[in-house]
KOLLO-411109 format. One record per residue (C-alpha): x, y, z. Coordinates in steps of 0.05 Angstrom, whole numbers. Layout:
BEGIN
NODE      xx      yy      zz
NODE       X       Y       Z
...
END
This chain:
BEGIN
NODE      xx      yy      zz
NODE     155     245     501
NODE     117     236     435
NODE      70     177     431
NODE      77     123     377
NODE      41     135     312
NODE     -14      83     303
NODE     -23      51     236
NODE     -86       9     220
NODE     -81     -41     161
NODE    -145     -66     127
NODE    -141    -134      94
NODE    -200    -172      67
NODE    -182    -243      93
NODE    -127    -282     128
NODE    -106    -325      70
NODE     -32    -330      53
NODE     -29    -282      -6
NODE      23    -232     -26
NODE     -12    -172       7
NODE     -18    -210      72
NODE      54    -235      72
NODE      78    -163      59
NODE      36    -134     117
NODE      62    -188     164
NODE     133    -173     149
NODE     121     -98     150
NODE      95    -106     220
NODE     147    -151     242
NODE     203    -105     220
NODE     172     -40     241
NODE     206      13     281
NODE     169      -4     345
NODE     196      54     382
NODE     157     102     336
NODE     102      62     302
NODE      45      16     329
NODE      13     -29     276
NODE     -54     -65     281
NODE     -84    -110     228
NODE    -158    -117     215
NODE    -185    -173     172
NODE    -253    -150     146
NODE    -279    -219     132
NODE    -250    -280     164
NODE    -186    -305     192
NODE    -148    -366     168
NODE     -84    -402     181
NODE     -41    -344     159
NODE     -81    -295     205
NODE     -72    -345     262
NODE       3    -346     249
NODE       4    -269     252
NODE     -30    -271     321
NODE      22    -324     343
NODE      79    -276     323
NODE      47    -223     371
NODE      16    -181     316
NODE     -48    -145     341
NODE    -104    -168     301
NODE    -182    -159     296
NODE    -235    -194     253
NODE    -300    -164     232
NODE    -331    -223     198
NODE    -359    -183     142
NODE    -390    -213      80
NODE    -394    -183      10
NODE    -451    -135      -1
NODE    -477     -72      36
NODE    -490     -72     109
NODE    -501     -13     155
NODE    -488     -58     217
NODE    -421     -80     189
NODE    -403      -8     174
NODE    -421      14     246
NODE    -378     -43     272
NODE    -317     -21     232
NODE    -328      53     252
NODE    -329      33     326
NODE    -264      -6     316
NODE    -230      54     284
NODE    -254      98     342
NODE    -226      47     392
NODE    -158      41     358
NODE    -153     116     341
NODE    -102     108     286
NODE     -60     163     257
NODE     -58     128     189
NODE    -105      79     158
NODE     -73      37     103
NODE    -125      -3      61
NODE    -105     -63      22
NODE    -175     -81      -5
NODE    -232     -51     -45
NODE    -291     -71       1
NODE    -344     -15      -9
NODE    -370     -15      62
NODE    -300      -7      89
NODE    -281      47      42
NODE    -347      85      52
NODE    -330      85     127
NODE    -260     112     111
NODE    -289     167      65
NODE    -332     193     121
NODE    -272     204     167
NODE    -239     273     169
NODE    -180     241     204
NODE    -134     201     203
NODE     -88     203     142
NODE    -109     153      90
NODE     -67     110      45
NODE     -90      60      -6
NODE     -43       4     -30
NODE     -60     -21     -98
NODE     -35     -92    -106
NODE     -63     -93    -176
NODE     -86    -165    -191
NODE    -160    -148    -205
NODE    -144     -80    -237
NODE    -101    -115    -290
NODE    -154    -166    -309
NODE    -194    -157    -371
NODE    -257    -136    -339
NODE    -243     -78    -292
NODE    -309     -40    -288
NODE    -316     -53    -213
NODE    -247     -28    -201
NODE    -256      33    -241
NODE    -321      49    -203
NODE    -282      39    -138
NODE    -232      93    -158
NODE    -285     141    -182
NODE    -320     137    -117
NODE    -264     132     -66
NODE    -198     155     -92
NODE    -208     229     -75
NODE    -212     210      -2
NODE    -142     180       0
NODE     -81     223      13
NODE     -34     174     -25
NODE     -46     115     -71
NODE      12      65     -71
NODE      23      21    -130
NODE      66     -43    -124
NODE     100     -30    -192
NODE     107      21    -246
NODE      60     -23    -289
NODE       6     -20    -237
NODE      14      55    -228
NODE       8      64    -304
NODE     -56      20    -305
NODE     -87      59    -246
NODE     -78     125    -281
NODE     -97      99    -350
NODE    -161      63    -328
NODE    -186     110    -274
NODE    -160     178    -291
NODE    -141     190    -219
NODE     -95     247    -203
NODE     -25     223    -225
NODE      10     261    -171
NODE     -27     222    -119
NODE      -3     153    -144
NODE      66     132    -124
NODE     106      68    -137
NODE     125      29     -76
NODE     159     -40     -87
NODE     142     -91     -31
NODE     195    -133      -2
NODE     214    -196      34
NODE     260    -217      91
NODE     320    -239      49
NODE     360    -261     107
NODE     307    -311     126
NODE     320    -349      62
NODE     397    -345      72
NODE     385    -376     143
NODE     340    -432     115
NODE     377    -494      92
NODE     353    -542      39
NODE     316    -599      78
NODE     327    -665      42
NODE     279    -698      90
NODE     225    -651      67
NODE     240    -671      -6
NODE     235    -744      16
NODE     169    -733      51
NODE     141    -706     -14
NODE     165    -769     -49
NODE     226    -740     -85
NODE     295    -772     -89
NODE     364    -740     -92
NODE     364    -752    -168
NODE     299    -716    -181
NODE     296    -646    -208
NODE     241    -610    -174
NODE     205    -555    -211
NODE     154    -516    -172
NODE     109    -457    -168
NODE      70    -420    -116
NODE       2    -386    -122
NODE     -75    -387    -111
NODE    -110    -438    -152
NODE    -149    -386    -191
NODE    -149    -367    -265
NODE    -100    -308    -258
NODE     -43    -351    -231
NODE     -39    -393    -294
NODE     -31    -461    -261
NODE     -61    -492    -322
NODE      -4    -462    -361
NODE      45    -493    -310
NODE      15    -559    -324
NODE      23    -552    -400
NODE      97    -532    -392
NODE     105    -590    -342
NODE      78    -638    -395
NODE     131    -613    -443
NODE     187    -616    -392
NODE     168    -688    -374
NODE     181    -707    -446
NODE     250    -675    -444
NODE     275    -700    -375
NODE     242    -759    -341
NODE     271    -743    -273
NODE     231    -678    -270
NODE     183    -672    -212
NODE     128    -618    -207
NODE     101    -583    -146
NODE      44    -533    -138
NODE      37    -496     -72
NODE     -30    -461     -60
NODE    -103    -472     -52
NODE    -165    -447     -89
NODE    -229    -462    -125
NODE    -195    -491    -186
NODE    -159    -547    -150
NODE    -202    -605    -173
NODE    -202    -580    -243
NODE    -126    -573    -246
NODE    -114    -641    -214
NODE    -160    -671    -269
NODE    -120    -633    -321
NODE     -54    -663    -297
NODE     -86    -732    -302
NODE    -109    -720    -373
NODE     -40    -697    -395
NODE      -8    -757    -358
NODE      39    -712    -318
NODE      52    -724    -244
NODE      39    -658    -208
NODE      40    -656    -130
NODE     -10    -609    -103
NODE      12    -588     -32
NODE     -45    -540     -15
NODE     -32    -478      26
NODE      34    -478      63
NODE      60    -430     115
NODE     134    -443     115
NODE     149    -418      45
NODE     224    -411      56
NODE     232    -485      71
NODE     183    -506      15
NODE     216    -464     -38
NODE     285    -489     -20
NODE     263    -559     -43
NODE     256    -531    -113
NODE     311    -533    -165
NODE     274    -486    -212
NODE     217    -438    -202
NODE     167    -439    -261
NODE     120    -379    -261
NODE      65    -376    -311
NODE       9    -326    -292
NODE     -40    -297    -341
NODE     -28    -229    -313
NODE      17    -205    -255
NODE      24    -136    -228
NODE      87    -154    -189
NODE     103    -224    -165
NODE     124    -230     -91
NODE     137    -306     -99
NODE     188    -289    -153
NODE     226    -251     -99
NODE     219    -310     -52
NODE     248    -360    -104
NODE     307    -312    -120
NODE     322    -303     -45
NODE     324    -379     -38
NODE     375    -384     -95
NODE     323    -415    -142
NODE     328    -389    -213
NODE     261    -365    -244
NODE     234    -381    -313
NODE     167    -356    -339
NODE     128    -315    -390
NODE     145    -243    -397
NODE      96    -198    -362
NODE     105    -123    -348
NODE     102    -127    -271
NODE     148    -187    -267
NODE     199    -155    -314
NODE     210    -100    -265
NODE     238    -154    -219
NODE     269    -205    -265
NODE     304    -155    -310
NODE     347    -137    -252
NODE     374    -210    -250
NODE     357    -279    -226
NODE     313    -308    -281
NODE     295    -314    -353
NODE     228    -293    -384
NODE     206    -305    -455
NODE     158    -264    -494
NODE     118    -320    -529
NODE      69    -357    -491
NODE      89    -425    -518
NODE      96    -484    -470
NODE     149    -521    -512
NODE     191    -461    -518
NODE     188    -447    -443
NODE     202    -519    -429
NODE     264    -516    -473
NODE     287    -451    -438
NODE     281    -486    -371
NODE     321    -546    -393
NODE     375    -501    -420
NODE     383    -470    -350
NODE     382    -536    -315
NODE     434    -566    -359
NODE     479    -507    -360
NODE     513    -505    -290
NODE     550    -440    -304
NODE     486    -403    -325
NODE     448    -435    -268
NODE     499    -411    -215
NODE     499    -342    -247
NODE     424    -338    -241
NODE     428    -361    -169
NODE     475    -308    -151
NODE     443    -253    -189
NODE     377    -268    -158
NODE     404    -265     -87
NODE     437    -199    -101
NODE     376    -170    -135
NODE     331    -185     -74
NODE     382    -161     -23
NODE     397     -96     -60
NODE     327     -77     -84
NODE     273    -114     -45
NODE     297    -128      26
NODE     239    -117      75
NODE     282     -77     124
NODE     298     -23      72
NODE     227     -23      46
NODE     198     -14     115
NODE     245      44     132
NODE     223      77      66
NODE     150      67      82
NODE     158      95     153
NODE     192     157     120
NODE     132     164      76
NODE      86     158     138
NODE     125     212     174
NODE     122     258     114
NODE      47     246     109
NODE      35     261     181
NODE      75     327     178
NODE      34     355     119
NODE     -31     388     124
END
């Protein structure tokens, strides 16, 4: 009887980001008869990492810090030797971790490019990473066509090595989750309120400042609008102050683990990042029957153009606010977007299908020399 193939995932931290949520769902829906997954957090844990452990996912923590350390590299090498994986799948660019991976003749090596830093304006560190380490990976997976194009354009890595692999979510979980009116009440909202929300780390990339600008315009158009931001980050105090300056009431909920229940309290999902390689939270909104409005960005378009939302080309808060109001006041369009979004996620981004496709890739990789 063949033993299970072991896959080791490397993540930087245990925060509730898109990469972390994808890895959790990947492990939860894996074919456990043939694959055994382990997750290693290179730096620290966190509430999301703790939730993974609670779900029975095998996890390790190396407590690394940024910067070079022979001791940390040795600790990681010992862990890899202990686990003896058939495949290492890295989701981060930590130089120590990748130097250790580069020195291994086995196992097979997969790098998953989630794209956020690569798409930013200053990518010199990311370009250096690819120059040093890309040749050691058997496959580089990009979470969108846009991310793949950027990897090839900026780093000149072998294009045949870079493939597009869309991540997914558990669509059925959002179908099972019912809208919890008591949760809306706990947040201070009434039945008459229109709740417009977003989810993301409170960092520049996620454009929460732009969300506040659009919220300011929406509040002028519709007094019953209430605004919610889910996520934590270093810009929280600055963003809370910005909301006060603009005289718009924005509820900052911090990091939340039960995204399906939270997102079901929204009537509209407003997504305004500065740059976005894909947009996992857009899938989550659509799966929850919440229409999406936002600024048009290449990675997001690959999702939204299939149905479930409206993106505008101009980065203009008043125009986006009017677009949002048009959707909220047109019940036929609203229902059409709800249905299209659910269908889009089930058809193209359901985690079960994505996991089976990834396992097929693993199998092909392990059978090639």
